[in-house]
DRENDO-1510 file (C-alpha; in Angstrom, 1 decimal, always signed):
<recs>
REC; n; res; u; v; w
REC; 1; MET; -31.9; -25.8; -10.9 .
REC; 2; LYS; -31.0; -29.0; -9.1 .
REC; 3; ARG; -27.8; -28.5; -7.1 .
REC; 4; LYS; -25.4; -31.4; -7.4 .
REC; 5; TYR; -23.0; -30.4; -4.8 .
REC; 6; LEU; -23.2; -32.3; -1.6 .
REC; 7; ALA; -24.3; -29.9; +1.1 .
REC; 8; LEU; -22.4; -30.0; +4.4 .
REC; 9; SER; -25.6; -31.1; +6.1 .
REC; 10; LEU; -24.3; -34.5; +5.1 .
REC; 11; ALA; -21.0; -33.8; +6.7 .
REC; 12; LEU; -21.6; -36.3; +9.5 .
REC; 13; CYS; -21.8; -39.0; +6.9 .
REC; 14; ILE; -18.5; -37.9; +5.4 .
REC; 15; LEU; -16.9; -37.8; +8.8 .
REC; 16; LEU; -17.7; -41.4; +9.4 .
REC; 17; VAL; -15.4; -42.4; +6.6 .
REC; 18; LEU; -12.9; -39.6; +6.7 .
REC; 19; SER; -9.3; -40.5; +7.1 .
REC; 20; ALA; -6.8; -38.2; +8.7 .
REC; 21; SER; -5.2; -37.4; +5.3 .
REC; 22; VAL; -8.2; -37.0; +3.0 .
REC; 23; LEU; -11.1; -34.6; +3.1 .
REC; 24; LEU; -14.0; -35.5; +0.8 .
REC; 25; VAL; -15.8; -32.3; +0.0 .
REC; 26; ALA; -17.9; -32.9; -3.1 .
REC; 27; CYS; -20.1; -35.4; -4.8 .
REC; 28; ASN; -20.5; -35.8; -8.6 .
REC; 29; ARG; -17.7; -33.1; -9.0 .
REC; 30; ASN; -14.1; -33.2; -10.1 .
REC; 31; PRO; -12.5; -30.1; -8.6 .
REC; 32; GLN; -9.6; -28.7; -10.6 .
REC; 33; THR; -7.5; -28.5; -7.5 .
REC; 34; ALA; -7.4; -30.8; -4.5 .
REC; 35; THR; -8.6; -29.3; -1.3 .
REC; 36; ALA; -6.1; -29.6; +1.5 .
REC; 37; ASP; -7.1; -32.0; +4.2 .
REC; 38; THR; -7.1; -29.3; +6.9 .
REC; 39; THR; -8.7; -26.5; +4.8 .
REC; 40; THR; -12.0; -25.0; +6.1 .
REC; 41; VAL; -14.8; -25.6; +3.7 .
REC; 42; TYR; -17.8; -23.1; +3.3 .
REC; 43; ASP; -20.9; -24.4; +1.6 .
REC; 44; MET; -23.2; -21.4; +1.3 .
REC; 45; ARG; -26.6; -20.5; -0.3 .
REC; 46; LEU; -27.2; -16.8; -0.8 .
REC; 47; ASP; -30.6; -15.6; -1.9 .
REC; 48; TYR; -30.7; -11.8; -2.8 .
REC; 49; ASP; -34.2; -10.2; -3.1 .
REC; 50; GLY; -33.1; -7.3; -5.4 .
REC; 51; GLY; -33.4; -4.7; -2.6 .
REC; 52; ARG; -31.7; -4.5; +0.8 .
REC; 53; THR; -32.3; -8.0; +2.1 .
REC; 54; ALA; -30.7; -11.4; +1.5 .
REC; 55; THR; -30.9; -14.7; +3.2 .
REC; 56; LEU; -27.8; -16.8; +3.9 .
REC; 57; ASP; -27.6; -20.5; +4.8 .
REC; 58; ALA; -24.0; -21.5; +5.5 .
REC; 59; ASP; -22.5; -24.8; +6.4 .
REC; 60; VAL; -18.9; -24.7; +7.6 .
REC; 61; LEU; -16.7; -27.7; +7.9 .
REC; 62; TYR; -13.9; -26.8; +10.3 .
REC; 63; CYS; -10.8; -28.9; +11.0 .
REC; 64; ASN; -9.3; -28.3; +14.5 .
REC; 65; THR; -5.6; -27.8; +13.6 .
REC; 66; THR; -4.9; -25.8; +16.7 .
REC; 67; GLY; -3.0; -28.7; +18.4 .
REC; 68; ARG; -5.4; -28.5; +21.4 .
REC; 69; ASP; -8.9; -29.4; +22.3 .
REC; 70; LEU; -11.5; -26.7; +21.7 .
REC; 71; ASP; -14.8; -26.1; +23.4 .
REC; 72; GLU; -15.8; -23.3; +21.0 .
REC; 73; ILE; -15.2; -21.9; +17.5 .
REC; 74; ARG; -15.3; -18.2; +16.9 .
REC; 75; PHE; -16.5; -16.4; +13.8 .
REC; 76; HIS; -16.2; -12.8; +12.6 .
REC; 77; LEU; -19.5; -11.2; +11.7 .
REC; 78; TYR; -18.2; -8.3; +9.7 .
REC; 79; PRO; -21.6; -6.9; +8.5 .
REC; 80; ASN; -22.4; -5.8; +12.1 .
REC; 81; ALA; -19.7; -3.2; +11.8 .
REC; 82; PHE; -22.2; -1.5; +9.5 .
REC; 83; SER; -25.0; -1.5; +12.1 .
REC; 84; GLU; -26.3; +1.6; +13.8 .
REC; 85; GLY; -24.4; +2.4; +16.9 .
REC; 86; SER; -21.4; +0.2; +16.0 .
REC; 87; PRO; -18.5; +1.1; +18.2 .
REC; 88; ASN; -16.1; +0.6; +15.3 .
REC; 89; PRO; -17.9; +1.6; +12.1 .
REC; 90; PRO; -16.3; +1.3; +8.6 .
REC; 91; TYR; -16.3; +5.1; +8.2 .
REC; 92; ASN; -14.9; +8.1; +9.8 .
REC; 93; GLU; -17.4; +10.4; +11.3 .
REC; 94; THR; -16.1; +13.3; +9.2 .
REC; 95; ASP; -16.9; +11.6; +5.9 .
REC; 96; LYS; -20.1; +9.9; +7.0 .
REC; 97; SER; -22.2; +11.8; +4.5 .
REC; 98; ASP; -20.0; +10.6; +1.6 .
REC; 99; PHE; -20.2; +7.0; +2.9 .
REC; 100; PHE; -24.0; +6.8; +3.1 .
REC; 101; TYR; -25.2; +8.1; -0.3 .
REC; 102; ASN; -28.9; +7.9; +0.6 .
REC; 103; GLY; -29.1; +9.1; +4.1 .
REC; 104; GLU; -28.1; +6.9; +7.0 .
REC; 105; SER; -29.0; +3.4; +5.9 .
REC; 106; PHE; -27.3; +0.9; +8.1 .
REC; 107; GLY; -26.8; -2.9; +7.7 .
REC; 108; LYS; -26.2; -6.0; +9.7 .
REC; 109; ILE; -26.2; -9.8; +9.8 .
REC; 110; GLU; -28.7; -11.5; +12.1 .
REC; 111; VAL; -27.9; -15.1; +13.0 .
REC; 112; LEU; -31.2; -16.9; +13.3 .
REC; 113; SER; -30.0; -20.4; +14.3 .
REC; 114; VAL; -26.8; -22.4; +14.7 .
REC; 115; LYS; -26.2; -26.1; +14.6 .
REC; 116; THR; -23.1; -28.2; +15.2 .
REC; 117; ASP; -23.1; -31.7; +13.7 .
REC; 118; ARG; -26.9; -31.3; +13.1 .
REC; 119; THR; -27.7; -30.4; +16.7 .
REC; 120; SER; -29.1; -27.0; +17.5 .
REC; 121; VAL; -26.9; -25.1; +20.0 .
REC; 122; ASP; -26.9; -21.8; +21.9 .
REC; 123; PHE; -24.5; -19.3; +20.7 .
REC; 124; ALA; -23.0; -16.1; +22.1 .
REC; 125; LEU; -22.3; -12.7; +20.6 .
REC; 126; SER; -19.6; -10.3; +21.7 .
REC; 127; ASP; -20.7; -6.9; +23.1 .
REC; 128; ASN; -20.2; -5.3; +19.6 .
REC; 129; LYS; -22.0; -8.3; +18.0 .
REC; 130; GLN; -19.1; -8.8; +15.6 .
REC; 131; ILE; -17.8; -12.1; +17.1 .
REC; 132; LEU; -19.9; -15.2; +17.3 .
REC; 133; SER; -18.9; -18.0; +19.6 .
REC; 134; VAL; -20.2; -21.5; +18.8 .
REC; 135; PRO; -19.8; -24.2; +21.5 .
REC; 136; CYS; -18.2; -27.5; +20.4 .
REC; 137; ASP; -16.3; -30.5; +21.6 .
REC; 138; ALA; -13.4; -30.8; +19.2 .
REC; 139; LYS; -10.3; -32.8; +20.0 .
REC; 140; ALA; -7.1; -31.9; +18.1 .
REC; 141; GLY; -7.6; -33.0; +14.5 .
REC; 142; ASP; -11.3; -33.4; +14.7 .
REC; 143; PHE; -13.8; -32.0; +12.2 .
REC; 144; VAL; -16.8; -29.9; +13.2 .
REC; 145; ALA; -19.7; -29.2; +10.9 .
REC; 146; VAL; -21.4; -25.8; +11.9 .
REC; 147; SER; -24.6; -24.7; +10.1 .
REC; 148; PHE; -26.0; -21.2; +10.2 .
REC; 149; GLU; -29.2; -19.6; +9.1 .
REC; 150; CYS; -28.8; -15.8; +8.7 .
REC; 151; LEU; -30.6; -12.7; +7.5 .
REC; 152; LEU; -28.6; -9.9; +5.9 .
REC; 153; THR; -29.7; -6.3; +5.8 .
REC; 154; LEU; -27.7; -4.3; +3.4 .
REC; 155; PRO; -26.7; -0.7; +4.0 .
REC; 156; GLU; -26.9; +1.8; +1.2 .
REC; 157; CYS; -23.3; +3.0; +1.1 .
REC; 158; ILE; -20.2; +3.3; -1.0 .
REC; 159; SER; -18.3; +0.5; +0.6 .
REC; 160; ARG; -17.3; -3.1; +0.6 .
REC; 161; PHE; -20.7; -4.3; +1.9 .
REC; 162; GLY; -24.0; -2.9; +0.8 .
REC; 163; VAL; -26.1; -1.5; -2.0 .
REC; 164; THR; -24.3; +1.0; -4.2 .
REC; 165; PRO; -25.7; +3.3; -6.9 .
REC; 166; ASP; -24.5; +0.7; -9.4 .
REC; 167; GLY; -25.3; -2.6; -7.7 .
REC; 168; VAL; -24.4; -4.6; -4.7 .
REC; 169; ASN; -21.1; -5.4; -3.0 .
REC; 170; LEU; -21.2; -8.5; -0.9 .
REC; 171; THR; -17.9; -9.0; +0.8 .
REC; 172; GLY; -17.3; -10.4; +4.3 .
REC; 173; PHE; -21.0; -11.2; +4.3 .
REC; 174; TYR; -20.7; -14.7; +5.9 .
REC; 175; PRO; -19.6; -15.9; +9.3 .
REC; 176; SER; -15.9; -16.2; +8.8 .
REC; 177; VAL; -13.7; -18.4; +11.1 .
REC; 178; CYS; -11.4; -16.4; +13.2 .
REC; 179; VAL; -7.7; -17.3; +13.1 .
REC; 180; PHE; -6.5; -19.2; +16.1 .
REC; 181; GLU; -3.0; -18.0; +17.0 .
REC; 182; ASN; -0.7; -18.2; +20.0 .
REC; 183; GLY; -3.3; -20.0; +22.0 .
REC; 184; GLU; -6.2; -17.7; +21.4 .
REC; 185; TRP; -8.8; -16.6; +18.8 .
REC; 186; ARG; -7.9; -13.4; +16.9 .
REC; 187; GLU; -10.9; -11.1; +17.3 .
REC; 188; ASP; -9.5; -8.0; +15.7 .
REC; 189; ALA; -12.2; -5.3; +15.4 .
REC; 190; TYR; -13.3; -3.7; +12.2 .
REC; 191; THR; -11.5; -0.4; +11.5 .
REC; 192; ALA; -12.2; +2.5; +9.2 .
REC; 193; ILE; -8.5; +2.6; +8.3 .
REC; 194; GLY; -7.0; -0.2; +6.3 .
REC; 195; ASP; -8.1; -3.7; +5.6 .
REC; 196; PRO; -9.2; -5.2; +8.9 .
REC; 197; PHE; -9.3; -8.8; +7.7 .
REC; 198; TYR; -7.1; -11.7; +8.7 .
REC; 199; SER; -7.9; -15.2; +7.4 .
REC; 200; GLU; -6.5; -18.5; +6.5 .
REC; 201; ILE; -7.0; -20.3; +3.2 .
REC; 202; ALA; -10.4; -22.0; +2.7 .
REC; 203; SER; -12.5; -23.5; -0.1 .
REC; 204; PHE; -15.9; -22.1; -1.0 .
REC; 205; TYR; -18.9; -23.7; -2.8 .
REC; 206; VAL; -21.6; -21.1; -3.1 .
REC; 207; THR; -25.0; -20.9; -4.7 .
REC; 208; VAL; -26.3; -17.4; -5.4 .
REC; 209; SER; -29.9; -16.7; -6.4 .
REC; 210; MET; -31.0; -13.2; -7.5 .
REC; 211; PRO; -33.5; -11.5; -9.7 .
REC; 212; GLU; -33.1; -12.4; -13.4 .
REC; 213; SER; -32.1; -8.8; -14.3 .
REC; 214; PHE; -28.9; -9.0; -12.2 .
REC; 215; VAL; -25.5; -10.1; -13.5 .
REC; 216; LEU; -23.1; -11.8; -11.1 .
REC; 217; ALA; -19.4; -11.3; -10.7 .
REC; 218; SER; -17.7; -13.4; -8.0 .
REC; 219; SER; -14.7; -15.2; -6.7 .
REC; 220; GLY; -14.0; -18.6; -8.2 .
REC; 221; THR; -15.5; -20.0; -11.4 .
REC; 222; VAL; -19.1; -20.6; -12.4 .
REC; 223; ALA; -19.8; -24.3; -12.6 .
REC; 224; GLU; -23.6; -24.1; -13.2 .
REC; 225; SER; -26.2; -21.5; -13.9 .
REC; 226; GLY; -29.9; -21.4; -14.8 .
REC; 227; VAL; -33.0; -19.3; -14.8 .
REC; 228; SER; -36.4; -20.2; -13.4 .
REC; 229; ASP; -39.4; -18.2; -12.3 .
REC; 230; GLY; -37.7; -14.9; -12.9 .
REC; 231; LYS; -34.6; -15.7; -10.8 .
REC; 232; THR; -31.1; -16.6; -11.9 .
REC; 233; THR; -29.3; -19.2; -9.8 .
REC; 234; VAL; -25.5; -19.6; -10.1 .
REC; 235; TYR; -23.3; -22.2; -8.5 .
REC; 236; VAL; -19.7; -21.1; -8.0 .
REC; 237; GLU; -16.6; -22.9; -6.8 .
REC; 238; ALA; -13.6; -21.2; -5.3 .
REC; 239; GLU; -10.9; -23.5; -3.9 .
REC; 240; ASN; -7.9; -22.6; -1.8 .
REC; 241; VAL; -8.6; -18.9; -1.6 .
REC; 242; ARG; -8.3; -16.4; +1.2 .
REC; 243; ASP; -11.9; -15.3; +1.2 .
REC; 244; PHE; -15.0; -15.0; -1.1 .
REC; 245; ALA; -16.7; -12.0; -2.6 .
REC; 246; VAL; -19.8; -11.3; -4.8 .
REC; 247; CYS; -20.8; -8.2; -6.8 .
REC; 248; LEU; -24.2; -8.0; -8.4 .
REC; 249; SER; -25.5; -5.4; -10.8 .
REC; 250; GLU; -28.2; -4.8; -13.4 .
REC; 251; LYS; -25.7; -2.5; -15.3 .
REC; 252; PHE; -22.7; -4.8; -15.8 .
REC; 253; THR; -21.2; -5.4; -19.2 .
REC; 254; ARG; -19.0; -8.4; -19.3 .
REC; 255; ASP; -15.9; -9.2; -21.4 .
REC; 256; TYR; -13.1; -11.7; -21.0 .
REC; 257; ALA; -9.9; -13.1; -22.4 .
REC; 258; GLU; -8.0; -16.3; -21.9 .
REC; 259; PHE; -4.3; -17.0; -22.0 .
REC; 260; GLU; -1.7; -19.6; -20.9 .
REC; 261; THR; +0.6; -19.1; -18.0 .
REC; 262; GLY; +2.6; -21.7; -16.1 .
REC; 263; GLY; +1.0; -24.4; -18.1 .
REC; 264; ASN; -2.5; -23.4; -17.1 .
REC; 265; THR; -5.3; -21.6; -18.9 .
REC; 266; VAL; -6.4; -18.5; -17.0 .
REC; 267; ARG; -9.7; -16.7; -17.8 .
REC; 268; VAL; -9.6; -13.0; -16.9 .
REC; 269; GLU; -13.1; -11.5; -16.8 .
REC; 270; TYR; -13.9; -7.8; -16.7 .
REC; 271; CYS; -17.3; -6.6; -15.4 .
REC; 272; PHE; -17.8; -2.9; -15.8 .
REC; 273; VAL; -20.5; -0.2; -15.8 .
REC; 274; ASP; -18.8; +2.8; -17.5 .
REC; 275; ASP; -15.5; +2.4; -19.2 .
REC; 276; ALA; -14.7; +4.2; -22.4 .
REC; 277; GLU; -11.9; +1.8; -23.1 .
REC; 278; PRO; -12.9; -1.6; -21.8 .
REC; 279; GLU; -10.6; -3.5; -24.2 .
REC; 280; ARG; -7.6; -1.6; -22.9 .
REC; 281; THR; -8.5; -2.3; -19.3 .
REC; 282; LEU; -9.0; -6.0; -20.0 .
REC; 283; ALA; -5.7; -6.1; -21.9 .
REC; 284; LEU; -4.0; -4.4; -19.0 .
REC; 285; ALA; -5.4; -6.9; -16.5 .
REC; 286; VAL; -4.2; -9.8; -18.7 .
REC; 287; ASN; -0.8; -8.3; -19.0 .
REC; 288; ALA; -0.5; -7.8; -15.2 .
REC; 289; VAL; -1.4; -11.4; -14.5 .
REC; 290; ARG; +1.0; -12.6; -17.1 .
REC; 291; THR; +3.9; -10.3; -15.9 .
REC; 292; PHE; +3.5; -11.2; -12.2 .
REC; 293; SER; +3.2; -14.9; -13.1 .
REC; 294; GLU; +6.5; -14.8; -15.1 .
REC; 295; THR; +8.3; -12.7; -12.4 .
REC; 296; PHE; +7.1; -14.1; -9.0 .
REC; 297; GLY; +5.3; -17.4; -9.8 .
REC; 298; ALA; +2.4; -18.7; -11.9 .
REC; 299; TYR; -1.0; -17.5; -11.0 .
REC; 300; PRO; -2.4; -20.7; -9.5 .
REC; 301; TYR; -6.2; -20.3; -10.2 .
REC; 302; PRO; -8.2; -20.8; -13.4 .
REC; 303; ALA; -9.9; -17.4; -13.3 .
REC; 304; LEU; -9.6; -13.8; -12.1 .
REC; 305; THR; -12.5; -11.3; -12.1 .
REC; 306; VAL; -12.0; -7.6; -12.3 .
REC; 307; VAL; -15.1; -5.7; -11.2 .
REC; 308; GLN; -15.8; -2.0; -11.6 .
REC; 309; SER; -17.9; -1.0; -8.6 .
REC; 310; PRO; -18.3; +2.0; -6.3 .
REC; 311; LEU; -16.1; +2.0; -3.2 .
REC; 312; ASN; -15.0; +4.6; -0.7 .
REC; 313; ALA; -11.4; +3.6; -1.6 .
REC; 314; GLY; -9.7; +3.1; -4.9 .
REC; 315; GLY; -10.0; -0.7; -4.9 .
REC; 316; MET; -10.1; -3.8; -2.8 .
REC; 317; GLU; -8.8; -7.4; -3.2 .
REC; 318; TYR; -10.5; -10.7; -2.6 .
REC; 319; GLY; -9.9; -14.3; -3.5 .
REC; 320; THR; -9.6; -14.3; -7.4 .
REC; 321; LEU; -11.7; -11.1; -7.5 .
REC; 322; VAL; -10.7; -7.5; -7.4 .
REC; 323; ILE; -13.0; -4.5; -7.1 .
REC; 324; VAL; -11.9; -1.2; -8.7 .
REC; 325; ALA; -13.8; +2.0; -8.0 .
REC; 326; PRO; -14.7; +4.2; -11.1 .
REC; 327; SER; -12.3; +7.1; -11.6 .
REC; 328; GLU; -12.2; +10.0; -14.1 .
REC; 329; ASP; -8.4; +9.8; -14.0 .
REC; 330; ARG; -7.5; +7.0; -16.4 .
REC; 331; THR; -4.0; +6.7; -15.1 .
REC; 332; VAL; -5.2; +6.3; -11.5 .
REC; 333; TYR; -7.8; +3.8; -12.6 .
REC; 334; GLU; -5.2; +1.6; -14.5 .
REC; 335; GLN; -2.7; +1.7; -11.6 .
REC; 336; THR; -5.5; +0.6; -9.2 .
REC; 337; VAL; -6.2; -2.3; -11.5 .
REC; 338; VAL; -2.6; -3.4; -11.4 .
REC; 339; HIS; -2.3; -2.8; -7.7 .
REC; 340; GLU; -5.3; -5.0; -6.9 .
REC; 341; ILE; -4.2; -7.7; -9.2 .
REC; 342; ALA; -0.7; -7.7; -7.5 .
REC; 343; HIS; -2.6; -8.5; -4.3 .
REC; 344; GLN; -3.5; -11.9; -5.7 .
REC; 345; TRP; +0.2; -12.8; -5.0 .
REC; 346; TRP; +0.7; -10.7; -1.8 .
REC; 347; PHE; -2.4; -11.2; +0.4 .
REC; 348; GLY; -4.1; -13.8; -1.7 .
REC; 349; VAL; -1.7; -16.7; -2.1 .
REC; 350; VAL; +0.9; -15.5; +0.3 .
REC; 351; GLY; -1.1; -14.3; +3.3 .
REC; 352; SER; +0.1; -11.9; +6.0 .
REC; 353; ASP; -1.2; -10.2; +9.2 .
REC; 354; GLN; -2.9; -7.2; +7.6 .
REC; 355; ILE; -4.0; -6.0; +11.1 .
REC; 356; ASN; -0.6; -5.6; +12.7 .
REC; 357; CYS; +1.8; -5.7; +9.8 .
REC; 358; ALA; +0.0; -4.1; +6.9 .
REC; 359; TRP; +3.2; -3.0; +5.1 .
REC; 360; LEU; +4.0; -6.6; +4.3 .
REC; 361; ASP; +1.2; -6.8; +1.7 .
REC; 362; GLU; +0.4; -3.2; +1.0 .
REC; 363; GLY; +3.9; -1.9; +0.8 .
REC; 364; LEU; +5.0; -4.8; -1.4 .
REC; 365; THR; +1.8; -4.5; -3.6 .
REC; 366; GLU; +2.3; -0.7; -4.0 .
REC; 367; PHE; +5.9; -1.4; -5.1 .
REC; 368; CYS; +4.8; -4.1; -7.5 .
REC; 369; THR; +2.3; -1.7; -9.0 .
REC; 370; ALA; +5.2; +0.6; -10.1 .
REC; 371; TYR; +7.5; -2.4; -10.8 .
REC; 372; PHE; +5.0; -3.7; -13.3 .
REC; 373; TYR; +5.8; -0.8; -15.5 .
REC; 374; ALA; +9.5; -1.3; -15.1 .
REC; 375; LEU; +9.1; -5.0; -16.0 .
REC; 376; SER; +7.2; -3.9; -19.1 .
REC; 377; GLY; +10.0; -1.6; -20.2 .
REC; 378; ASP; +8.7; +1.7; -18.8 .
REC; 379; ASP; +11.5; +2.6; -16.3 .
REC; 380; ASP; +10.4; +6.3; -16.3 .
REC; 381; THR; +7.0; +5.5; -14.7 .
REC; 382; TYR; +8.8; +3.5; -12.0 .
REC; 383; THR; +11.3; +6.3; -11.3 .
REC; 384; GLU; +8.4; +8.8; -11.1 .
REC; 385; ALA; +6.6; +6.6; -8.7 .
REC; 386; VAL; +9.6; +6.3; -6.4 .
REC; 387; ALA; +10.0; +10.1; -6.4 .
REC; 388; ALA; +6.3; +10.5; -5.6 .
REC; 389; CYS; +6.5; +8.1; -2.7 .
REC; 390; ARG; +9.5; +9.9; -1.3 .
REC; 391; ASN; +7.7; +13.3; -1.5 .
REC; 392; TYR; +4.5; +11.9; +0.1 .
REC; 393; TYR; +6.3; +10.3; +3.0 .
REC; 394; ALA; +8.6; +13.3; +3.5 .
REC; 395; GLY; +5.6; +15.5; +3.9 .
REC; 396; TYR; +4.5; +13.4; +6.9 .
REC; 397; GLU; +8.0; +13.2; +8.4 .
REC; 398; ARG; +8.1; +17.0; +8.5 .
REC; 399; LEU; +5.0; +17.2; +10.6 .
REC; 400; PRO; +5.6; +18.9; +14.0 .
REC; 401; GLU; +6.5; +16.3; +16.7 .
REC; 402; GLU; +3.5; +17.3; +18.8 .
REC; 403; ILE; +1.1; +16.0; +16.2 .
REC; 404; GLY; +2.3; +12.5; +17.0 .
REC; 405; PHE; +3.3; +11.1; +13.6 .
REC; 406; ASP; +4.9; +7.7; +14.0 .
REC; 407; GLY; +7.0; +6.2; +11.3 .
REC; 408; SER; +7.2; +2.7; +12.8 .
REC; 409; MET; +5.6; +0.2; +10.4 .
REC; 410; SER; +4.6; -2.9; +12.3 .
REC; 411; ARG; +1.7; -1.7; +14.4 .
REC; 412; PRO; -2.0; -2.3; +14.5 .
REC; 413; LEU; -4.4; -0.5; +12.2 .
REC; 414; CYS; -6.1; +1.1; +15.2 .
REC; 415; GLY; -2.7; +2.7; +16.1 .
REC; 416; PHE; -2.7; +5.1; +13.1 .
REC; 417; LEU; -3.8; +8.7; +13.6 .
REC; 418; ALA; -5.6; +8.9; +10.3 .
REC; 419; GLU; -5.8; +7.5; +6.8 .
REC; 420; GLY; -3.0; +9.7; +5.6 .
REC; 421; GLU; -0.6; +8.4; +8.1 .
REC; 422; TYR; -1.6; +4.8; +7.4 .
REC; 423; VAL; -0.9; +5.4; +3.6 .
REC; 424; ALA; +2.4; +7.2; +4.3 .
REC; 425; VAL; +3.7; +4.4; +6.5 .
REC; 426; THR; +2.3; +1.2; +5.0 .
REC; 427; TYR; +2.1; +2.1; +1.3 .
REC; 428; MET; +4.7; +4.8; +0.6 .
REC; 429; LYS; +7.4; +3.8; +3.2 .
REC; 430; GLY; +6.7; +0.1; +2.4 .
REC; 431; PHE; +7.2; +0.9; -1.3 .
REC; 432; LEU; +10.5; +2.6; -0.5 .
REC; 433; LEU; +11.6; -0.4; +1.6 .
REC; 434; PHE; +11.3; -2.7; -1.4 .
REC; 435; ASP; +12.9; -0.2; -3.7 .
REC; 436; ALA; +15.9; -0.2; -1.3 .
REC; 437; LEU; +16.0; -4.0; -1.5 .
REC; 438; LEU; +15.9; -3.8; -5.3 .
REC; 439; GLN; +18.8; -1.4; -5.4 .
REC; 440; VAL; +20.9; -3.6; -3.1 .
REC; 441; ALA; +20.0; -6.9; -4.7 .
REC; 442; GLY; +19.7; -6.0; -8.4 .
REC; 443; ARG; +16.7; -7.0; -10.5 .
REC; 444; GLU; +17.8; -10.7; -11.0 .
REC; 445; LYS; +18.3; -11.6; -7.4 .
REC; 446; PHE; +15.4; -9.4; -6.3 .
REC; 447; ASN; +13.0; -11.3; -8.5 .
REC; 448; ALA; +14.5; -14.6; -7.4 .
REC; 449; ALA; +14.0; -13.6; -3.8 .
REC; 450; LEU; +10.4; -12.7; -4.3 .
REC; 451; SER; +9.9; -15.9; -6.3 .
REC; 452; ASP; +11.3; -17.9; -3.3 .
REC; 453; TYR; +9.0; -15.9; -0.9 .
REC; 454; PHE; +6.0; -16.8; -3.1 .
REC; 455; ALA; +6.8; -20.5; -3.4 .
REC; 456; SER; +7.9; -21.0; +0.2 .
REC; 457; ASN; +4.8; -19.3; +1.7 .
REC; 458; ALA; +2.0; -20.1; -0.7 .
REC; 459; TYR; -1.3; -20.7; +1.0 .
REC; 460; SER; +0.1; -19.8; +4.4 .
REC; 461; ILE; +0.5; -16.7; +6.5 .
REC; 462; ALA; +4.0; -15.2; +6.1 .
REC; 463; THR; +5.9; -12.9; +8.4 .
REC; 464; PRO; +8.7; -10.3; +7.9 .
REC; 465; ASP; +11.2; -13.0; +8.9 .
REC; 466; ASP; +10.0; -15.2; +6.0 .
REC; 467; LEU; +10.6; -12.3; +3.6 .
REC; 468; ILE; +14.1; -11.7; +5.0 .
REC; 469; ALA; +14.9; -15.4; +4.7 .
REC; 470; SER; +14.0; -15.5; +1.0 .
REC; 471; PHE; +16.4; -12.6; +0.4 .
REC; 472; GLU; +19.1; -14.2; +2.4 .
REC; 473; ASN; +18.6; -17.4; +0.3 .
REC; 474; GLN; +19.9; -15.2; -2.6 .
REC; 475; GLY; +22.8; -13.9; -0.5 .
REC; 476; ILE; +21.2; -10.6; +0.3 .
REC; 477; LEU; +21.5; -9.5; +3.9 .
REC; 478; ALA; +18.1; -7.9; +4.1 .
REC; 479; GLY; +17.5; -8.1; +7.8 .
REC; 480; GLY; +19.2; -4.8; +8.6 .
REC; 481; ILE; +17.5; -3.0; +5.8 .
REC; 482; VAL; +14.1; -4.2; +6.7 .
REC; 483; ASP; +14.6; -3.5; +10.4 .
REC; 484; SER; +15.8; +0.0; +9.8 .
REC; 485; PHE; +12.6; +0.9; +7.9 .
REC; 486; VAL; +10.2; -1.0; +10.1 .
REC; 487; SER; +11.7; +0.4; +13.4 .
REC; 488; ASP; +11.9; +3.9; +11.8 .
REC; 489; LYS; +15.6; +4.2; +11.9 .
REC; 490; ALA; +16.2; +4.5; +8.2 .
REC; 491; ILE; +16.9; +7.9; +6.8 .
REC; 492; ILE; +14.6; +8.5; +3.8 .
</recs>
């Protein structure tokens, strides 16, 4: 298949005619949404061999919006957390045998070459090989084109990245630009607890090649596809999203539905391996997108993909794609679908610092999972969820002091004792914080506050102060409530 998209190897030609306010990112294409002039652009070619290896060529067009001159750009290499001997692996040693389903089969990303503006450069890796530093000479406002040639080795594991019993999860598989904040690059390490990812909005143009027997589910929308010499090649566009993910399987069955929301047509696709009631799952996903759109603000993308794929967690969210792990418990499975879809509002469009302030997206999303049922007329399910959260959190509050339980909410992922404490503080206590705000504000003002929060912080990275400001815009003095929960002064 001939690829029409203009690869970033021609970025220098673009830069010659680039104005400060317009970024040309495509040729012979009419993107449905305009790419912001400062948005990082990823143009990637991923070739999967059907086993444990894939090649990746990635061209990244980065705009220096830091306000200062840069002599380097830093990138996360998340796959190297899956390498043998990683100092911060994506699993706990106690459940390692459950993580690797076929012995210890590690993975990694090898960077074979790097170019900036077409010129080969030496690059540096951090000691843990998870941060890549690329030299550059970028004045404030300059664009830099960085090209990578990489080789991916996939672990055999039940996780975000690797070969699973049902297919392949490819998330965080590419060199991802670190966030530049407060005068330095954020180099947060991978953690087994929580979601150790922090990124800004970007646009992705990705070509995926794979054996013809595989079916692709990905972020974005498929613009072109074709089959040749036993391989399927698919070209995907995902604009103004937080990140990009791909799932591949020879077992996928695909179904979809389209509906109107906010004046736009949204296609919700469901890719599953084993679901006795796929029509019900798809209808639930559509209802969740519609309900959250009507309550908080219209879903801004043309598509959402729900993928059933093995994970060592219930689910995981990515730009316009959510992964839900199979479950024998239908109620748990459906609630996970709703939870991950809610993340498209809180994490996806409205970003936050998941490393140091995980409650701001996870607590709000866990609340919205139960609130979805209340908005759908099922107040009993919401009330039961509140009670369950109180009981779960109370169990941790009663732990002996010497164990070291800490109820403070704004702290780094590495500061939690274990997964249970993380869930108790970020999910459960976060849920109860938003329930408290709902009780004080009432449903009408509460919805208006979250709508304001969504509209005011779309495509940016929000803070707790931004959340408080949106409630104060509705006349709700939320600062004291939020602080009492976050600082662990509230009596629950």
